C-alpha positions in Angstrom: -106.9 188.7 -154.8 -109.9 190.9 -154.3 -112.4 190.7 -157.2 -113.4 194.2 -158.5 -117.1 193.4 -158.4 -117.7 190.6 -155.9 -121.5 190.8 -156.4 -121.1 190.1 -160.1 -118.8 187.2 -159.4 -121.3 185.7 -157.0 -124.0 185.9 -159.6 -121.7 184.2 -162.1 -121.1 181.4 -159.6 -124.9 181.0 -159.1 -125.7 181.1 -162.8 -123.4 178.1 -163.4 -125.0 175.9 -160.8 -127.5 173.3 -161.9 -131.2 174.1 -161.3 -131.4 171.5 -158.5 -128.5 173.0 -156.5 -128.8 173.0 -152.8 -127.7 175.7 -150.3 -124.7 173.4 -149.5 -123.7 173.5 -153.2 -123.8 177.3 -153.2 -121.9 177.6 -149.9 -119.3 175.1 -151.2 -118.7 177.1 -154.5 -118.3 180.3 -152.6 -116.0 178.7 -150.0 -113.8 177.2 -152.8 -113.6 180.5 -154.7 -112.7 182.4 -151.5 -110.1 179.8 -150.5 -108.4 179.9 -153.9 -108.3 183.7 -153.9 -106.8 183.8 -150.4 -104.2 181.2 -151.4 -103.2 183.2 -154.4 -102.9 186.3 -152.2 -100.7 184.4 -149.7 -98.5 183.2 -152.5 -98.2 186.6 -154.0 -97.2 188.1 -150.6 -94.6 185.4 -150.1 -96.6 183.6 -147.3 -95.6 180.1 -148.3 -93.9 177.1 -146.9 -91.6 174.9 -148.9 -93.0 171.4 -149.5 -89.9 169.8 -147.9 -90.7 171.7 -144.6 -94.3 170.5 -144.7 -93.3 166.9 -145.3 -90.8 167.0 -142.5 -93.3 168.5 -140.1 -95.8 165.7 -140.7 -93.3 163.0 -141.0 -94.0 162.3 -144.7 -91.4 160.8 -147.0 -89.5 163.0 -149.4 
C-alpha cells in the first residue's frame, strides 16, 4: 500500500511523537508503519499462508 504522499505521512508520524522521543522511537514508528503497509500489500496480492500451515511448520498445537 504505497502512500500517495510519503513525506506528509512521515511528518504526521513525527508530529504525534512526544517531545522527548529518541531516534530509536522515530525509527520504530517508521518500521512499524512500513511493515503494516507491506503486510497489507501481501494480503491484497494473495501472498498469505493459512494459520494451520504455520502451526504445523512450527509444531504448534491447533
